[in-house]
C-alpha positions in Angstrom: 86.8 87.6 149.7 89.8 89.6 148.7 92.2 88.2 151.3 91.6 84.8 149.5 92.9 86.4 146.3 96.3 86.2 147.9 96.3 82.5 147.5 95.6 82.6 143.7 98.4 80.7 141.7 99.5 82.6 138.6 99.2 80.2 135.6 101.1 82.6 133.3 104.8 81.7 133.5 107.3 84.3 134.9 109.2 84.8 131.7 106.0 85.9 129.7 104.9 88.1 132.6 108.2 89.8 132.8 108.5 90.0 129.0 105.2 91.9 128.8 105.6 93.9 132.1 102.5 92.4 133.6 101.3 92.4 137.2 100.9 89.1 139.1 97.4 87.8 138.9 96.7 88.1 142.7 97.8 91.9 142.6 95.7 92.5 139.4 92.6 91.0 141.0 93.1 93.0 144.2 93.7 96.3 142.3 90.8 95.9 139.8 88.6 96.0 142.8 90.4 98.3 145.2 93.0 100.2 143.3 95.6 102.3 145.3 95.9 104.8 142.4 94.9 105.3 138.7 98.2 104.0 137.5 97.9 100.6 139.2 94.3 100.3 138.1 95.4 100.6 134.5 98.2 97.9 135.0 95.6 95.7 136.7 93.2 96.0 133.7 96.0 95.4 131.2 96.9 92.1 133.0 93.3 90.9 132.8 92.8 91.9 129.1 96.1 90.2 128.3 94.9 86.8 129.9 91.8 87.0 127.7 93.7 87.3 124.5 96.4 85.0 125.6 94.0 82.0 126.3 92.1 82.7 123.2 95.4 82.3 121.0 96.3 79.2 123.1 93.0 77.8 122.1 93.5 78.5 118.5 97.1 76.9 118.7 95.8 73.9 120.2 93.0 73.5 117.7 95.6 73.9 114.9 97.9 71.3 116.4 95.1 68.8 116.6 93.9 69.5 113.1 97.5 69.1 111.8 97.9 65.8 113.7 94.5 64.3 112.8 94.6 65.2 109.1 97.0 63.8 106.6 97.3 65.5 103.2 99.1 64.5 100.0 102.7 66.0 100.0 103.4 67.6 96.6 106.8 68.1 94.9 107.9 71.7 94.6 110.2 70.9 91.6 109.4 69.4 88.3 108.8 70.0 84.7 105.6 72.0 84.8 107.0 74.5 87.3 110.3 74.8 85.4 108.4 75.4 82.1 106.1 78.1 83.8 109.2 79.9 85.1 110.3 80.1 81.5 107.2 81.4 80.0 106.3 84.2 82.4 107.7 87.4 80.9 108.8 88.9 84.2 110.6 88.0 87.3 108.9 87.5 90.6 109.3 90.3 93.2 111.3 89.3 96.2 108.1 89.2 98.3 106.3 86.9 95.7 109.3 84.5 95.7 109.2 84.5 99.4 105.5 83.7 99.6 105.9 81.0 96.9 108.7 79.4 99.0 106.4 79.5 102.1 103.7 77.7 100.2 106.1 75.0 98.7 107.4 74.2 102.2 103.7 73.7 103.4 102.9 71.6 100.3 105.8 69.3 100.9 104.6 68.3 104.3 101.8 65.8 104.7 100.0 68.2 107.1 97.3 70.2 105.3 98.3 73.7 104.4 96.0 76.4 105.6 97.6 79.7 104.4 96.2 83.1 103.8 98.0 85.2 101.2 97.5 89.0 101.8 98.8 91.3 99.1 97.6 94.7 98.0 95.5 95.0 94.9 98.0 94.4 91.9 100.6 92.8 94.0 100.5 89.6 92.0 98.6 87.1 94.2 97.2 85.2 91.3 100.6 84.2 89.9 101.7 82.9 93.4 98.5 80.7 93.4 99.5 79.3 90.0 102.7 78.0 91.4 100.8 76.2 94.1 98.2 74.8 91.4 101.1 73.5 89.2 102.8 71.9 92.2 99.4 69.9 92.7 99.0 69.1 89.0 102.6 67.7 88.6 102.1 65.6 91.7 99.1 64.0 90.1 96.3 65.8 91.8 93.5 68.3 90.9 93.0 71.8 91.9 90.0 74.1 92.3 90.0 77.9 92.3 86.8 79.6 93.7 86.0 83.3 93.5 83.0 85.2 94.9 81.6 86.8 91.5 81.3 85.7 88.0 83.2 88.7 86.9 86.1 87.8 89.1 85.9 84.0 88.2 85.9 84.9 84.5 88.9 87.0 85.0 91.0 84.3 86.8 89.9 82.0 84.1 91.0 84.3 81.2 94.5 84.7 82.8 94.9 81.1 83.5 93.7 80.0 80.1 96.7 82.1 78.6 99.3 80.4 80.7 97.8 76.9 80.7 97.5 76.8 76.9 101.3 77.4 76.8 101.8 74.5 79.2 99.4 72.3 77.3 97.0 71.9 80.2 93.3 72.0 80.1 91.3 74.4 82.4 87.6 75.1 82.5 85.2 77.6 84.0 82.0 76.7 86.0 79.6 79.5 87.0 75.8 79.8 87.3 75.6 80.8 83.7 77.5 77.8 82.2 75.2 75.9 79.8 73.8 72.5 80.8 75.8 70.6 78.0 79.0 72.2 79.0 78.3 71.5 82.6 77.9 67.7 82.1 81.1 67.7 80.0 83.0 69.4 82.9 81.5 67.0 85.5 82.6 63.9 83.6 86.1 65.3 83.0 86.5 66.1 86.6 85.5 62.5 87.6 87.8 60.9 85.1 90.6 63.2 86.3 91.4 64.5 82.8 90.6 68.0 83.9 93.4 69.1 86.3 92.0 72.7 87.2 88.5 74.0 87.6 87.8 77.7 88.1 84.4 78.9 89.3 82.0 80.7 91.6 79.8 79.0 94.3 78.8 76.7 91.5 81.8 74.6 92.5 80.1 73.7 95.8 77.0 72.1 94.2 76.7 68.4 94.6 77.1 67.1 91.0 80.7 68.4 91.0 83.0 65.4 91.9 86.7 65.5 91.7 88.7 62.3 91.1 91.7 63.6 93.2 91.2 67.1 94.6 94.5 68.1 96.2 94.4 71.8 96.4 91.8 74.5 96.9 92.4 78.1 96.2 89.9 80.6 97.5 90.0 84.2 96.4 88.7 86.9 98.5 88.0 84.3 101.1 86.2 86.6 103.5 83.3 86.7 100.9 82.5 83.1 101.6 80.8 81.5 104.6 82.5 78.9 106.7 80.0 76.2 105.5 80.6 77.1 101.9 84.4 76.7 102.3 83.9 73.5 104.3 81.7 72.1 101.5 84.4 72.7 98.9 87.0 71.0 101.1 84.9 68.1 101.6 85.2 67.3 97.9 88.8 66.2 98.5 90.5 64.2 101.2 91.9 67.0 103.4 93.2 69.1 100.5 95.7 71.9 100.9 94.0 75.2 101.2 95.3 78.7 99.9 93.1 81.7 100.6 93.7 85.1 99.1 92.6 88.5 100.0 93.4 92.0 99.1 91.6 93.5 102.0 94.4 94.6 104.5 94.0 92.8 107.8 96.4 93.9 110.5 98.4 91.0 111.8 96.8 91.1 115.3 93.4 91.0 113.9 94.4 88.3 111.4 95.4 86.1 114.2 92.2 86.8 116.2 89.9 86.2 113.2 91.9 83.5 111.5 93.9 82.0 114.3 94.0 78.7 112.3 95.7 80.2 109.3 99.3 80.8 108.6 99.5 84.4 107.0 101.9 85.3 104.2 102.1 88.9 103.1 103.2 90.1 99.5 104.4 93.5 100.8 105.9 95.0 97.5 104.3 95.9 94.2 105.8 94.9 90.9 108.4 97.3 89.5 107.1 100.3 87.6 103.9 100.7 89.7 103.4 104.2 91.1 101.3 105.1 94.2 97.8 106.1 93.5 97.0 109.8 94.3 93.7 109.9 96.3 91.6 113.0 97.0 88.3 113.7 98.8 86.3 116.2 96.8 82.9 117.9 97.1 80.4 119.0 94.6 82.0 122.2 93.9 85.3 120.6 92.7 83.3 118.4 90.2 84.3 120.5 87.2 88.0 120.1 88.0 87.5 116.3 88.4 85.8 116.1 85.0 88.5 118.1 83.4 91.2 115.6 84.8 89.2 112.7 83.5 88.9 114.5 80.0 92.7 115.1 80.1 93.5 111.5 80.9 91.2 110.2 78.2 92.7 112.4 75.5 96.1 110.9 76.4 94.6 107.6 75.6 93.7 106.5 79.2 90.4 105.3 80.6 88.2 106.0 83.7 85.8 104.5 86.2 82.9 106.3 87.6 81.2 104.4 90.5 77.8 104.9 92.1 76.2 103.4 95.1 72.8 102.7 93.5 71.4 101.2 90.2 68.4 103.5 89.8 67.3 106.7 91.6 65.4 106.0 94.8 62.7 108.2 96.2 64.1 108.0 99.7 67.7 108.5 99.1 68.9 111.6 97.1 71.9 109.7 95.6 73.2 109.9 92.2 72.3 106.6 90.6 74.2 104.8 87.8 71.5 104.6 85.1 70.4 108.2 85.3 74.0 109.4 85.6 75.1 107.4 82.7 72.6 109.2 80.6 73.6 112.6 81.9 77.3 112.0 81.5 76.9 110.7 78.0 74.6 113.5 76.8 76.0 116.6 78.5 79.3 116.0 80.2 81.3 113.8 78.0 79.4 113.6 74.6 82.7 113.2 72.8 83.5 109.9 74.5 81.8 106.4 74.5 80.5 105.6 78.0 79.7 102.0 79.1 77.4 101.0 81.8 77.6 98.0 84.3 75.4 97.0 87.2 74.2 93.9 89.0 70.8 93.8 87.4 72.3 93.2 84.0 72.5 89.6 82.7 75.9 87.8 82.6 76.1 88.4 78.9 75.4 92.1 79.1 78.0 92.5 82.0 80.5 90.5 80.0 80.2 92.7 76.8 80.2 95.9 78.8 83.5 94.8 80.5 85.0 93.5 77.1 84.2 96.8 75.5 85.9 98.6 78.3 88.9 96.2 78.3 89.3 96.7 74.6 89.1 100.5 75.0 86.0 100.7 72.8 84.4 102.6 75.8 86.7 105.2 77.4 84.6 105.6 80.7 82.6 102.9 82.4 79.7 103.9 84.9 79.2 101.1 87.3 78.0 100.1 90.7 80.2 98.1 93.1 79.9 94.9 90.9 83.2 96.2 89.6 84.7 95.9 93.0 86.9 92.9 92.9 89.4 91.6 90.3 88.6 93.7 87.2 91.9 94.2 85.6 92.3 97.0 83.0 95.9 98.3 83.1 95.0 101.3 80.9 92.5 102.8 83.4 94.0 105.5 85.4 91.1 107.5 87.1 88.6 106.1 89.6 85.7 108.6 90.6 83.7 107.3 93.5 80.4 109.2 93.9 79.1 109.3 97.4 82.3 108.0 98.8 80.9 108.2 102.4 78.4 105.5 101.5 81.1 102.8 101.1 83.0 100.9 103.7 86.7 101.2 104.0 87.7 97.8 102.4 85.3 98.5 99.5 87.0 101.9 98.9 90.3 100.0 99.1 89.1 97.4 96.5 87.6 100.0 94.2 90.7 102.1 94.1 92.7 99.1 93.4 91.0 98.9 89.9 93.4 101.7 88.8 97.1 102.0 89.0 97.5 98.5 87.4 99.8 99.7 84.6 102.8 102.0 84.5 100.8 105.2 84.3 100.2 107.6 87.1 96.7 106.9 88.4 94.2 109.0 90.5 91.2 108.2 92.7 88.6 110.9 93.7 86.1 110.4 96.5 83.3 112.6 95.9 81.1 113.5 98.9 77.8 115.3 99.0 78.2 116.0 102.6 
């Protein structure tokens, strides 16, 4: 059959082929079967791999074009009284990176094609405030906005931040989660339908049927990789092709982002607010434990706080892992009897979680022992040490998120990955 390969027409244009130093298709096909030498075999393979990715991307682009042509969204105004007032009340200046991302978002929102943008920014780079600019653009254009987060802890934290700002702007905002009381739910539902509630923050509870918006124009999804495609689609269906802004702190290399999220425009907040220092990260074994505890003690004496994270809630017979409940007892009684230590894990009720976090936030407890429920969005600028027990049991993006719980203030911060192996 090989002689027939000579007749193959190459669909990839010459300029692209030359630009990427690719073999002609017929040469690639011939040499993948009967290579003259190792070198040309590698070239042949590279050409065929290129084609696979190239067509995948073309498919994505085509899908994106069709979506943009078919769907019409409301176009929002990027200037107005709300945004001006917000600029006046925030006590700091946006970093250049934040300003650039806000401009990219505004240019999307002013078009009648639906925005579909992913904002990536390291933990603490200030993604929330960028989202607020988008939300205010929607509200001042007469639309409602929804912000959905994957856990109650995170939704509550966003809500707490937003209430502070929105009160100053005289705008109402509500929180809807699984633990919202029935009477409060009904009130939120009716205010959404009449349109008097411009912003609703919540967890998956936002997706449930009784939630009806009068004019949903913008959907913000935090840690969007934690939601399924159908969940996101259900929220979008509550509006008429609303604009979508997704946020993530999990670093996704650009090439991977294009492959996984080919239908998204990606914006990057690639600088931290001034005064933040890089977090020193160390891998330690059991014999360094005393030194780690000494550093924790030293930081607390200076008025700081610490997290100690465990992979399990209670000891398991099968896995010999340090577990949160038992360790909390040991740390309180024998290691740090002079400090107050809080406990936080997924089996606690919402109220218990909330009071544990509030006590830590207010520095009533100096150390919090927790499982990964702490992973996203908990913001305590005074905490400077993160100790992760059995670091080898966690995935890379989990470790990245956990480490991001410290280094949120102006103090030097440390992260220790303890390993039993």
